[in-house]
N, C-alpha and C positions, 0 to 999 in steps of 0.2 A: 823325825828324830829316831823312830824305830828302825828305819832303813839304815841310817848311819850306825846305829848301835849294832845291828846285825853284821854289817861289813867289818866293823872293828873286832867283833867277837870272832868272826871267821879268820881274820888275819892272825889274831892271837892264838887261836887253836892250831892253825897251820904251823906256827912257830913252835908251839909247845911240843909237838910230836918230833921235832928235830933237836930238842934240847935235853940237858941232863935233868935229873929229878929236882935238884936245887933250883934250876931255872924254871922248871914247871911250877914249883911252889911260889916263886916270885911272881910268875905270870898269873898264878891263881889269885894271889893277893891283889895284883893290879886289876885283874878282871872284876873282883869283888868291889874294889874301889870305884871302878868305872860304872858298874851297875848301881851302886849306892848313889853316885853323882847323878846318874840318869834318873833315878827315882826321885831325888830331891828336885831336880829340874822339872820333871813332869808334875810334881806336886805344886811347884811355883806357877807353872802354866795353868793348871787347873784352878788355882787360887785367883789368878788374874782373870780367867774366863768368868768365874763366879762374880768377881767384883765388877766386871764389865757388864754382865747381865743385870745385876742389881742396880748399877748406875743407869743403865738404859731404862729400866723399869721406873726408877725414881723420876727420871726426866720425863718419860712418857706420861706417867700418871699425873705428875705435876702440871705438865702442859695441858692435858685434857681437862683437869679440874679447873685450872685457871681460865681456860677458854669458855667453859660452861658457866662459870661464876660471874662473868662479865654481864653488863646490861645487854640484853639481846643475844646472850650465849645460846639459848635454845630458840627463841622466837625468830631470830634473823638467819638461822641455819635451816634451809628448806628440808634437809634430810632428817633432822632430828626434832624439828618443831612439833610441839604437842598440838594436835589438831582437835577439832570438836569431836566429842563422842559420836559414835556411829548413829545413834538415834537422832541426834541433833542434825547431823549431816543429811539424813533422809528428809528432814523437815526444814532444812535451811532456806530453800527458795520461798517456801510459804511464810516463814518467819520474817524474812527480809521484805517480802512483798507486803507484809502486815506492819512494817515499820520498825522491826526489832533488830535490824542489821547492826546498829551501833552496840546494842547489848551483846549480840553474838561476838562481835569483834573484841569488846572489852573482856568478855569471859575467856576467850581463847588467849588473849594477851596475858591475862592474870594467871592462868594455869602455867604458862611458860615462865613467868616471873617467879612463881612459887618454886618451880624446879631449879631455877638459877640460884635462889636463896639457899636451897638445901645442898647444892653441889659441893661446897667446901668440906662438908663432913666426910666425903669419900677419901680425901687425901690421907688422913691418918690411918684409916682402915686398910688402904692399899699398902702403905709403907710398913705397917705391922706385918702384913702377909709377906712382904719382901724380906723382912728380917728373919722370918721363919723358913725361908727357902733352903732346901738341901742341895748338895752337889748334884745329885741325880736330877732334881727339878731343874736346876740351871742348865745342865747339859741337854735335857729334853727341850727346853725352851730355845736354846741356841740352834739346835738341829731341826726343830719342828717347822710347821707351816707359818705363813706370815702373820697369822693371828693366834699363834700358840700361846703367847703370854696372856692375851686377852681371855682366852678360854680358861687358862690357869686361874686368873683372877676371878672369873665368873664362878668357877667351881669352888674356890676358896672363900670368896667374900660376898657372894650375892645375898645370902640369907642375912648376914650381918649388916650389909648396906641397906637392905630393905627395912630392917628393924630400926636402923638409925635414921633413915630418911622419913619414915612415917610421921613421927611427931613434928619434925622440921617442916615437912610439906603441909601438914595440917595447920601449924602455926602461921606459916607463910601465906597459905591460902586465905586465912582469916585476915591477915594484914593487908593483902592486896585486893581483897574483895571477891575472891573466887567463889566462896561458899554462898555469899549473898546473891551473886549473879546467877549461880546455878539454881538456887531456890526460885528466883524470879522466872527463869526459863522453864523449870519443872512445872511451876504453876501455870504458865502459858500453855505448855504442852497438854495439860489436863483439860483445858477449856476450848482450845482451838479445834476446829473440825479436822478430821483426818490425821490427828496426832494422838500420841499417848504419853503417859508418864515416862520419864527417863529410866526409872528403875535402876539406878547406877550407884555403885559405891565410889563416890568421887575421889576420896582419899586414895583408894587403891588404884584407881585409873591413873591419876597424876603420878603417883609413886612409881608404878610400873613403867610409864612412858618416860619418866625422868631417868630411870635406870637403863632403859633401852638406849636413850641418847648418850648416857655416860659410857656405856660399853662400846657403842659405835665410835665415839670420839677416841676412846682408848685404842681400839683396833686401828684407827687411822694414824694415830701417833706411832704405834708399833710398826705399821707398814712403812712409814717415813724413815724410821731408824734402820730398818732392814734393807730398804731399796734406795734411799737417797743419801749419798755420802755427805751432803751439806747439812743433814740433820744430825750427824755424829759430831756433836759440838765439843767433845772433850777428847784428849789424847787416848784415854783408855778405851773409849768407844771405837775410835779409829783402829786401835790395835786389835780389838776383838772382832769387830764387824768388817774391817777393811776401810781403806781411805779412798777407794775408787769404786 
């Protein structure tokens, strides 16, 4: 658009120098009108870009939260599955050999189930951050790296998400038996040879792992919209990010 405007201005100025003062005035008025129109059009383009970015973020965050909230959303995804704490991993072979493999498996599953129950709380927090986005924010996200939006959300929402997740994770862990199984394993670690007490803040551990999985899933959704035309499911997304 800027190139076209430059060419039109050049043609107008060339004509101006060969005309009378009255013609110059008329051309000046025309030029002002042209610049005003260009400014309005640029404003509309910027508005559409912002709307497109916000729509992409709403779709991406919605998809991420929905995927994680399903049964097996964490547990069945090998990339974000919440694994046994490191202390238990070190003693896992011994515990399984002693007949506690079923307890380990149940504990790991229940941690992931707790994260799945907490995940829906993220949607509203993400969408509130989208509403507060500025023009400069949107432009930076459009022109940035393939995980620029994810980093934006992490900066704007991580603390709030962590605070919102903690009571939900704690409640969910109680419901699905995480805390009870953790206590059983901790007691075992205290009495079995070559093991030691877990010494772990379980709430914080599951909370942090749940958020890690959430932001990984969000980055994956962002990558799809940026790279895969089939993920641009609305006309506005195709206009802003392209259809091919």
